[in-house]
C-alpha positions in Angstrom: 26.3 309.2 201.8 25.9 311.9 204.5 22.7 312.3 206.3 21.3 315.8 206.1 20.7 317.9 209.3 16.9 317.7 209.1 17.0 313.9 208.8 19.4 313.7 211.7 17.1 315.8 213.9 14.1 313.7 212.8 15.9 310.5 213.6 16.8 311.7 217.1 13.2 313.0 217.8 11.3 310.0 216.4 10.3 307.4 218.9 11.6 304.0 218.0 10.2 302.0 220.8 13.4 300.2 221.6 16.7 300.5 223.3 19.3 303.1 222.4 20.7 302.9 218.9 24.4 303.4 218.6 26.1 306.2 216.7 28.7 306.1 214.1 31.3 305.2 216.7 29.3 302.1 217.7 29.0 301.0 214.1 32.7 301.6 213.5 33.7 299.5 216.5 31.3 296.7 215.4 32.7 296.8 211.8 36.3 296.7 213.1 35.5 293.8 215.4 33.8 291.9 212.6 36.7 292.3 210.3 39.2 291.2 213.0 37.1 288.2 213.8 36.7 287.3 210.1 40.5 287.5 209.5 41.1 285.6 212.7 38.9 282.8 211.4 40.5 282.8 207.9 44.1 282.9 209.1 44.4 279.4 210.5 42.8 277.9 207.4 44.9 279.9 204.9 48.2 279.5 206.8 48.6 275.8 207.8 50.5 275.1 211.0 49.3 278.2 212.7 47.3 276.1 215.2 47.0 272.3 215.4 44.8 270.8 212.7 42.4 269.4 215.2 41.7 272.9 216.7 40.8 274.6 213.4 37.1 273.8 213.4 36.5 274.5 217.2 38.4 277.8 216.9 36.2 278.8 213.8 33.0 277.8 215.7 34.0 279.9 218.7 35.0 282.9 216.5 31.6 282.6 214.7 29.7 282.6 217.9 31.6 285.7 219.1 30.9 287.4 215.7 27.2 286.6 216.1 27.2 288.4 219.5 29.1 291.3 218.0 26.5 291.7 215.2 23.6 291.4 217.7 25.1 294.0 219.9 26.6 296.5 217.6 24.4 296.3 214.5 21.1 295.0 215.8 21.4 296.9 219.1 20.1 293.9 221.0 20.7 293.9 224.7 19.3 292.5 227.9 17.6 295.7 228.8 13.9 295.9 229.6 13.1 297.6 226.3 14.6 294.8 224.3 12.8 291.9 226.1 10.5 291.1 223.1 13.3 291.3 220.6 15.4 288.9 222.7 12.5 286.5 223.1 11.8 286.5 219.4 15.5 285.9 218.7 15.5 283.0 221.3 12.5 281.5 219.6 14.2 281.7 216.2 17.3 280.0 217.6 15.2 277.3 219.2 13.3 276.7 216.0 16.5 276.4 214.0 18.0 274.1 216.6 14.9 271.8 216.4 14.9 271.9 212.6 18.6 271.2 212.1 18.8 268.5 214.9 15.7 266.8 213.6 17.0 266.8 210.0 20.3 265.3 211.1 18.5 262.7 213.2 16.3 261.6 210.3 19.2 261.5 207.9 21.3 259.4 210.4 18.5 257.0 211.0 17.8 256.6 207.2 21.5 256.0 206.7 21.6 253.4 209.5 18.6 251.5 208.1 19.7 251.6 204.5 23.3 250.5 204.7 24.1 246.9 205.2 26.3 245.9 208.1 28.9 243.2 208.7 29.7 242.9 205.0 26.5 241.1 204.1 25.8 240.9 200.4 22.2 241.2 199.1 21.5 238.7 196.3 20.5 240.4 193.1 16.8 240.5 192.3 15.9 237.6 190.0 15.0 238.5 186.4 13.8 236.7 183.4 12.9 233.0 183.6 14.0 232.7 187.3 11.0 234.8 188.2 8.6 232.3 186.7 10.2 229.4 188.5 11.9 228.0 185.3 15.5 227.2 185.0 17.4 229.1 182.3 17.8 226.0 180.2 14.1 225.2 180.4 13.0 228.7 179.3 11.0 228.8 176.0 12.7 230.6 173.1 12.1 234.3 173.0 9.8 235.5 170.2 10.0 238.9 168.6 6.5 240.1 169.5 4.7 237.4 167.4 
């Protein structure tokens, strides 16, 4: 969908209170980089033997981090300029919050797992049921009645 001339003029004249927004060329470069990074991440997974198996996850993580930077720069127009200071601070706070949330959740799950799983092959005796609970031996238990 093409943007009409009056809308283009209004977009250029309107103050947007931030750094410079890129034109179509900037978006095209960002799109091409995103596609290349996505294909580069899928290729080692879809074609086994391209890189050593132990490198697949680290390579994908690095490519994902690069793609985040591409999106922040080319699509969100986030930079280290003076005008973008508050946007960068808000983004940093969001990243810190996510880090604390994810790390805390993993820590809690790990501790729960460590405290709930038995170690050294120890067996837990089954919980007593029936006559054993009352201190009676099974042969001493009174005969069961059907609700009478």
